[in-house]
N, C-alpha and C positions, 0 to 999 in steps of 0.2 A: 503495500501502499503506499503512496508515496502523502504526503502531510502537507498544504501547500496552505504559509497563516501570510497575510496582511497580503492579500495576492488581489494585483491589480491587471491592467491592459497589455504594458509590459513584460510587468517581474512579478516573482514574489518576492518576501523580502525575507522568508525564512524558506525555504521547501526537509523535509524532512524524508529519511528514505531508511530504507533495513539499519538501525542505529547512526546513522549518519545526517549530520547538521550540515548545511550550504547557508552558508549567508549572503546575500544577494553585495555588494561593495560597497564601504562605509567610505563617506568621508565627514569630515568635521568643522567647525564652528574658530574660530579667532586666526592671529593675521601670519605667528609665527607657523615654522612647522613642528615646533612645539607643541603652540596651545593648538593646533590642530588637527597632530597624533593623536596631544590628548584626550580627547570631548572626541574622537574617531571611537578609539579603543573605548573609548567610558559606554557608549553606540553597542559598540560588538556586545560588549558584557553582561550589555541590557537583554542585547538577542542572542547571546547563551544560552542568558536563565531563562527569559521566557520558550524558548526549545529547550531546556531539559537537559542542559550545558556546560560548562563553565570556562573559565581560563584553560586551568587544569589538563581541559580536553580537546582542545585544538590539536590538531591533526597535517594542517598547511595553516600556510599564511604568504599569502603573494600581495605587497605591495610597491605600487606604484608611486612614485615622487614624480613632478611634475621640472624638479632639474635635480637632479644625482649629487649637486653642492654639497644640498640641504642632508645628505646622508648620516652623515654623523650628532644629527639635533634629534632625526627624525626616530636611530638607533638608542641615544639616551633616556629617551623617552621607551620606546618598547624596550625596552633591559627591565627596565623597574619596575612593567605591566607583567614580562612573563615571567612566570612562578618557577624560584630554582629549578631543578631538573624536569622541565616541564617541557621545554626548550621545540615548537613543532621544526617538520620540512619548512623552510620556508624559500623565498623566491623576491629577491627588488630591482625593480628595472623604472627607468624614465618613460616617459609616458604624457602627450598631452591632455591634461582633463576638460571635463566637461567642462567647467566653468572659469577662467581665467585667474580667480580669486581663489581655488583649490591648489594647493600644492602637495596630500595626500593621500590617494586612495585606499582604505586592503581590503584584501576579497578573506574571507577566510572560510573553512573549514573542519567540523569538529565531528566524533562521537558523541553517542547521545542515547536516554533512556529509551 
């Protein structure tokens, strides 16, 4: 069975299937990449909780930065957020994001109940 949560015409915020939860890409508010990353990760955490998962159960994260020059600043926030011993498989690349003010987008896949 596939469960879709907060489904619109274009996408669902959460999709659950066979013990795995897939989140749509999350962005955050703020001027700096650190502020946007913190806000984005807060949104990821809230969606994971809603789906019956948590930060400790993240399997994979894909991170898009508008500018790879922000890599270290984003990583400082990421490293403080990921629970020790629970780092997921991760990729990070540079991409033009949906709006010019966006500096980071994070896509997460996690295990769930």
